[in-house]
N, C-alpha and C positions, 0 to 999 in steps of 0.2 A: 778382829772385834767385830767389824762393819759386817763381815760374811758370816758373823753368828747370829747377828741382830736381824738380818735377812733371812736367814734361815729358820729363825725362831717365828719370824711373821708370816713366812710361808706356811710354816706348821700350823701356827695357829688359824690362820685363814681356812688350811685344809681341814680341820677339826670343827671350824664353826660352819662353814658355809653348807653343809648337807642340813644343818638344823634350819638355815635362813630360807632353803628351797623347800624344806616340808610343810605341807599344808595342814591347817585345821580340818577337824571332821566339820563338815557341813550338809545340811540337807538339801538335796537338788532338785527331789520332786516327791510328792504323795498322792495319794489317793483315798479318799477325795483331795483335790487341790484347794491349794488357799483361796479362801471368798467363794468357794463355789457353794450350789444350791444344787442338793442332790435327794435322791429317792432313798429311803431307807438302807444305809450300808450294814452290810454283817461283817466287814472286817476295814480297817484302814491300814494302808500301806505306805510306810516309809523308805526314801533311797535316799542314799548319802554318797558323797563323793569318793569314798574309800571305805576299805574294810573295816569294819570296827572289832573292840574288844567286847566278846559278849558279856562279860561280867561286867561292865561299865555303861552298857546299853539299857535306860528305862524311857518309858513313855507313860503319860496318865493323858486319860480323858476326862474333860470337865464338862456338865451343860451348863453352859453361862447365859442361855437365854430361853423361855418358855413362851409359846405362844398363849395369850391372853394375862401374860403377868408382866407387869411393868418392871419391876425388879426384882432380882434375888440372887442371891450369894451363888457361886459357882457350886453345882452339885457333881461332885465325882461319882463316875461311872465305875464301876467294880466287878470283877468277876468274869475278865478277859484274859486272854492268854496271847504271851509275845513269842514268836519264834524269828531266831535270827535266819537270813537266808543262807544257802549253802555257799554263795559267794561273798558271805559277810558283810555286805554293801546295803542290806535292805533288813528292814524288820516289818513283820506283819501282826497286827493286833486284832485276834478273832475275838468278836464278839458272843456273847451266849445267845443275845437275841438283836435284831435290828435294832438301830436306834431309833428314836419317837422325834417327832416333828420339834426343832427347837434349832437352838445354836450351840456350838462344841467348840472347844479349845481343846490341842494335842500339844501337850509340853514335852519335849524330849530332852535327853542329854545322852551324849557316847563320845568316847574317846577312840581315835586309832592308834596307828605306832607310834605316835609321839608321846603318847598317854595323857594331851590335855584334853581335860573333858570340857567339852563344846556343848550348848543348850541353845535351844531355841523352842518358837511353838508358832503356831498357825490356828486360825478359824475356819469353819466351813458351818454353812447350813442343811438341816435335814427339813424338807418340804411335807 
């Protein structure tokens, strides 16, 4: 009986240990970087800590501040295309035209091998 419980405990530990060790998808770098002030970019690049499942990868860009305008609702930027890198650890948002002066927020969602969808956001300014 004691051996059975020990074997059961070892088996359960063996089945759960890989799940405990797996990390969730996280953004590790971007271009433009968070809080950067840049000239009008024509693309936004996101770099993740692990390969992402393409069907789960999403990104949105919104203008959150415009020069000379004190307060306005976020204005979605549309018409860009998204490409997943060959290594599946990056996503590039290709804009139709350079972003104009203002503050922008990029919001992303993606899942890696563990299939848990993670999300986050960062902002940058175009001068």
